[in-house]
C-alpha positions in Angstrom: -32.0 -44.5 -43.5 -29.9 -47.4 -44.6 -28.1 -49.8 -42.2 -24.7 -48.3 -43.2 -25.9 -44.7 -42.7 -27.3 -45.6 -39.3 -24.1 -47.5 -38.3 -21.9 -44.5 -39.3 -24.2 -42.1 -37.4 -24.1 -44.2 -34.2 -20.4 -44.8 -34.4 -19.7 -41.1 -34.8 -22.1 -40.2 -31.9 -20.1 -42.7 -29.8 -16.9 -40.9 -30.7 -15.3 -44.1 -32.1 -13.3 -44.3 -35.3 -13.8 -47.1 -37.8 -10.4 -48.5 -36.9 -11.2 -48.5 -33.2 -14.5 -50.2 -33.8 -12.8 -52.8 -36.0 -10.2 -53.5 -33.3 -12.8 -53.7 -30.5 -15.1 -56.0 -32.4 -12.3 -58.1 -34.0 -13.6 -57.2 -37.5 -11.5 -56.0 -40.4 -11.4 -52.2 -40.8 -12.3 -52.5 -44.5 -15.4 -54.5 -43.5 -16.6 -51.7 -41.3 -16.0 -49.2 -44.0 -17.9 -51.3 -46.5 -20.8 -51.7 -44.1 -21.0 -48.0 -43.5 -20.9 -47.3 -47.2 -23.6 -50.0 -47.9 -21.2 -52.0 -50.1 -21.8 -55.0 -48.0 -25.1 -56.3 -46.7 -25.8 -56.0 -43.0 -24.0 -58.6 -41.0 -25.5 -61.5 -39.0 -27.4 -60.6 -35.9 -24.6 -61.7 -33.5 -22.1 -59.5 -35.3 -24.5 -56.6 -35.0 -24.7 -57.3 -31.3 -20.9 -57.2 -31.0 -20.8 -53.8 -32.9 -23.5 -52.3 -30.6 -21.8 -53.6 -27.5 -18.6 -51.9 -28.7 -20.5 -48.7 -29.3 -22.2 -49.0 -25.9 -25.7 -48.8 -27.4 -28.6 -51.2 -27.2 -28.4 -53.8 -29.9 -32.0 -53.1 -30.9 -30.8 -49.8 -32.5 -29.4 -51.7 -35.4 -31.1 -55.1 -35.2 -34.6 -53.7 -35.6 -33.5 -51.8 -38.7 -32.9 -55.0 -40.5 -35.5 -57.2 -38.8 -33.0 -59.4 -37.1 -32.9 -61.0 -33.6 -29.9 -62.1 -31.6 -29.5 -65.9 -31.9 -30.0 -66.4 -28.1 -33.4 -64.7 -28.3 -34.4 -66.5 -31.5 -33.5 -69.9 -29.9 -35.3 -69.1 -26.7 -38.5 -68.1 -28.4 -38.3 -70.9 -31.0 -38.2 -73.5 -28.2 -40.9 -72.0 -26.0 -44.6 -72.5 -26.7 -45.7 -69.8 -24.2 -43.3 -67.2 -25.7 -44.6 -67.9 -29.2 -48.2 -67.6 -28.0 -47.3 -64.3 -26.3 -45.8 -62.9 -29.5 -48.7 -64.1 -31.6 -51.2 -62.4 -29.3 -49.2 -59.2 -29.1 -48.7 -59.2 -32.9 -52.5 -59.4 -33.4 -52.9 -56.4 -31.1 -50.8 -54.2 -33.4 -48.9 -52.6 -30.5 -47.2 -49.3 -31.0 -43.5 -48.8 -30.0 -44.8 -47.0 -26.9 -47.1 -50.0 -26.1 -44.1 -52.3 -26.4 -42.0 -50.2 -24.0 -44.8 -50.1 -21.4 -45.2 -53.8 -21.7 -41.5 -54.4 -21.3 -41.5 -52.2 -18.2 -44.5 -54.1 -16.7 -42.7 -57.4 -17.4 -39.6 -56.1 -15.5 -41.8 -55.1 -12.6 -43.6 -58.4 -12.6 -40.3 -60.3 -12.6 -38.9 -58.2 -9.8 -42.0 -58.8 -7.6 -41.6 -62.6 -8.1 -38.0 -62.6 -6.8 
C-alpha cells in the first residue's frame, strides 16, 4: 500500500473529509488531495505527525510506512550515546513487531516503577 492510499484509508476511517483535514492541519486542500493520489511525495515527518494528530491516530501509522521519525525523536536519539547503543543492540537482535511492543511495555513499567 502506498503512502497516499494509506492516508486516504485512515482519513476515511476517521470520518474526516480532505477539506476538514486540510483546515485542521493548516495545509492546503489540494496538497492533501495530491498526497492521497500519490502525485506528491510523502511530507516531512513533522507534517505527518500533524496529520496523524488531526486524525487522532498514532503517528507511527504513517511514519513507519515511509521510514521517518519525528524530529524530536531523531534529535533525542542523535544526541544520546545510550539511546544509540540501545538501538544498535536491538537492531542486531532482529526483533519482531511483537517483540518491540513488549519491549515498549516493559520500558513503560520500568519508568513507572522509578517514579
